C-alpha positions in Angstrom: 5.4 -17.6 12.4 6.3 -20.0 9.6 5.4 -18.3 6.5 5.6 -19.8 2.8 7.2 -17.4 0.6 7.8 -17.1 -3.2 11.7 -17.2 -3.7 11.3 -15.1 -7.1 8.5 -12.9 -8.6 9.5 -13.6 -12.3 6.4 -13.6 -14.5 4.4 -11.5 -11.9 3.1 -8.2 -12.1 3.0 -5.6 -9.3 1.6 -2.0 -8.9 2.9 0.2 -6.3 1.3 3.6 -5.6 3.1 6.5 -4.6 6.2 4.9 -6.2 8.3 8.2 -7.1 9.9 8.8 -3.9 10.6 7.5 -0.3 9.0 4.1 0.8 7.2 3.5 -2.6 10.0 3.9 -4.5 12.1 1.5 -2.4 9.2 -1.1 -2.4 9.1 -0.8 -6.3 12.8 -1.2 -6.5 12.9 -4.2 -4.3 10.0 -5.8 -6.2 11.8 -5.3 -9.3 14.9 -7.0 -7.8 12.7 -9.9 -7.1 11.9 -10.3 -10.9 8.5 -8.7 -10.8 7.3 -6.4 -13.6 6.7 -3.3 -11.6 4.2 -0.6 -12.6 5.3 2.7 -10.6 2.0 4.5 -9.9 2.7 8.2 -10.0 1.1 11.5 -10.5 3.7 12.9 -12.5 3.3 12.0 -16.3 7.0 12.8 -16.9 8.4 10.6 -14.2 11.4 8.8 -15.2 10.9 5.4 -13.4 14.4 3.8 -12.7 15.5 0.5 -14.0 12.9 -1.5 -15.9 9.9 -0.2 -14.0 7.1 1.1 -16.0 6.0 4.6 -15.0 2.1 4.7 -14.8 0.5 7.9 -14.5 -2.1 7.5 -11.4 -3.5 10.0 -9.0 -5.5 7.9 -6.5 -8.0 10.7 -5.8 -8.9 10.6 -9.3 -11.5 7.8 -10.3 -10.9 8.1 -14.2 -7.1 8.1 -13.5 -7.6 4.8 -11.5 -9.9 3.2 -14.3 -7.3 4.1 -17.0 -4.3 2.7 -14.8 -5.8 -0.6 -14.3 -7.0 -0.9 -17.9 -3.4 -0.1 -19.0 -2.1 -3.0 -16.8 -4.8 -5.3 -18.1 -4.0 -4.6 -21.9 -0.1 -4.4 -21.5 0.3 -7.3 -18.8 -2.8 -9.2 -18.8 -2.4 -9.8 -15.0 -2.0 -8.2 -11.8 -0.3 -10.3 -8.8 0.4 -7.8 -6.2 -1.1 -4.2 -5.3 0.8 -2.2 -2.8 -1.4 0.6 -1.7 1.4 3.1 -0.4 0.4 6.4 -1.7 -0.5 8.7 1.3 -0.1 12.2 3.0 0.2 13.1 6.5 -1.9 16.2 6.8 -2.2 18.2 10.1 0.1 16.9 12.7 -0.1 18.9 16.1 -3.7 19.9 16.0 -7.0 18.1 17.0 -9.9 17.3 14.9 -11.5 20.3 16.4 -8.7 22.5 14.7 -8.4 20.9 11.5 -10.1 22.2 8.5 -12.7 20.1 6.6 -10.5 20.5 3.4 -7.6 18.9 5.2 -9.7 16.1 6.5 -11.1 15.7 3.1 -7.7 15.5 1.4 -6.1 13.0 3.7 -9.1 10.6 3.8 -9.3 10.9 -0.1 -5.7 10.0 -0.6 -5.1 7.5 2.4 -8.4 5.6 2.5 -10.7 6.3 -0.3 -8.1 6.2 -2.9 -7.0 2.5 -2.0 -10.6 1.6 -1.5 -11.5 2.8 -5.1 -8.1 1.3 -6.6 -8.8 -1.9 -5.0 -12.2 -2.2 -6.3 -11.0 -2.0 -10.0 -8.0 -4.1 -9.4 -9.8 -7.1 -7.8 -10.8 -8.7 -11.1 -7.2 -9.0 -12.1 -6.0 -10.0 -8.7 -8.7 -12.7 -8.4 -7.9 -14.2 -11.6 -5.2 -16.4 -10.2 -5.0 -17.9 -6.6 -2.6 -16.0 -4.5 -3.2 -12.4 -5.6 -1.8 -10.0 -2.9 -2.9 -6.7 -1.6 -0.3 -5.0 1.0 -1.9 -1.9 2.6 0.7 0.3 4.0 -0.9 1.4 7.3 0.4 2.8 10.5 0.3 1.9 14.1 -1.1 5.5 14.5 -4.4 3.9 13.3 -4.5 1.0 15.7 -7.5 1.2 17.8 -5.5 0.0 20.9 -3.0 2.8 20.7 -4.9 5.5 22.6 -5.5 7.7 19.4 -4.3 10.9 21.2 -1.4 13.3 20.3 -2.6 14.8 16.9 -2.6 13.5 13.4 -6.4 13.1 13.6 -7.3 12.6 9.8 -4.2 10.5 9.4 -5.0 8.4 12.2 -8.7 8.0 10.9 -7.5 7.1 7.4 -5.2 4.5 8.5 -7.9 3.0 10.9 -10.0 2.9 7.7 -7.3 1.1 5.6 -7.0 -1.5 8.4 -10.6 -2.0 8.0 -10.4 -2.6 4.4 -7.9 -5.1 5.0 -10.1 -7.0 7.2 -13.0 -6.6 4.8 -11.0 -8.0 1.8 -9.7 -10.9 3.7 -13.3 -11.7 5.0 -15.0 -11.3 1.5 -12.3 -12.6 -0.9 -9.7 -14.8 1.1 -12.0 -18.0 -0.1 -11.4 -16.8 -3.6 -7.5 -17.0 -3.3 -6.9 -13.2 -2.2 -4.2 -12.5 0.4 -4.8 -9.0 1.8 -2.5 -7.8 4.7 -1.8 -4.4 6.4 1.7 -3.3 7.5 3.2 -0.6 9.7 6.5 0.3 8.2 7.5 2.2 11.2 8.7 5.8 11.6 10.7 5.9 8.3 13.0 8.4 7.1 10.8 9.9 4.3 9.6 13.3 3.5 6.8 12.8 5.8 8.7 11.0 8.6 11.7 13.4 8.5 15.4 12.9 8.7 15.3 12.1 12.5 13.0 9.1 12.1 14.2 5.8 13.6 13.8 3.6 10.5 15.7 3.8 7.3 13.8 3.6 4.0 15.3 0.1 3.4 14.3 -1.2 6.5 10.7 0.2 6.3 10.2 -1.5 3.0 11.3 -4.8 4.2 8.0 -6.1 5.5 5.8 -4.7 2.8 8.1 -6.4 0.2 8.0 -9.6 2.4 4.3 -9.6 2.4 4.4 -9.3 -1.3 6.2 -12.6 -1.7 3.4 -14.6 0.2 2.7 -17.8 -1.3 -1.1 -18.8 -1.7 -1.1 -20.6 1.6 0.4 -17.9 3.5 -1.4 -16.2 6.4 -3.7 -13.1 5.5 -6.1 -10.7 7.0 -3.4 -9.6 9.5 -1.4 -6.4 10.7 2.4 -6.6 10.5 5.4 -4.8 11.6 9.0 -6.1 11.2 7.6 -9.3 10.0 5.6 -9.9 13.1 1.9 -9.7 13.7 0.7 -6.7 15.8 -2.7 -5.8 17.2 -5.2 -3.7 15.2 
C-alpha cells in the first residue's frame, strides 16, 4: 500500500504509555530519534527517561493520573500529535474464562482496554487541534475475531478485541475531523510478557507502531496492521 509518511517529527509531541521497558521503551526511543518531543508515560515517578524524553507519571488505571498527565502536556507543550496506547498486561495465560478470577479479568481489562479508552478521551481535544493527529493502539492478533479465540489468554484476548473496537470507533467518529486512528499487532515480541523465546525482536516489534506514528494527514486509517501490511480484524 502506498502510504504518505512524514520524514521527520520535528516540532511534534508524542505520548507513549508503558514507556519504561520493552516495546514502549523502544517506540519512545525511535520517536525521539525522528525528532519528536516524547513524553514517556510510566507509573514510576522516579523513572529516569533516556535521552531527551520527558518522564510523565501515568497509571492508565487511574483517572486522575490521566487527567493530570494530559494537563501537563497541554501546559508544557501546548499540543499532542501522537498517542501510542502501548501499556498492557498479559494476565492469565493457559486457563479459560471459567477458571480466571474476576480480579484478573478486571485488572487486564482496566489496563489494556479501559485505560486506553479514558486516556484517548482526555487526549482527543489536543489530538484534534490540528489535522493529522495520530492514535496508535498496540493490539494483538489474539484479539482478532477471525483467529478462533481459543488457547487461553481469555481476558487478554477480550481486551485486545475491545482495543480494536476503539480503533474502529475513533476512525468512524473523528476521521472527518482529521484524526488518524490505527491498530497494530507487533507480533510475538521478546519482552517480559513475550519471553526470551519470542520470534520478534523489540526493535522489529516497534517498527510498525513507529511507522504508523509517521503517517501524514492523507494516510490510511481505521485499519489493523502487522509488519506494515493490513491484516483482518
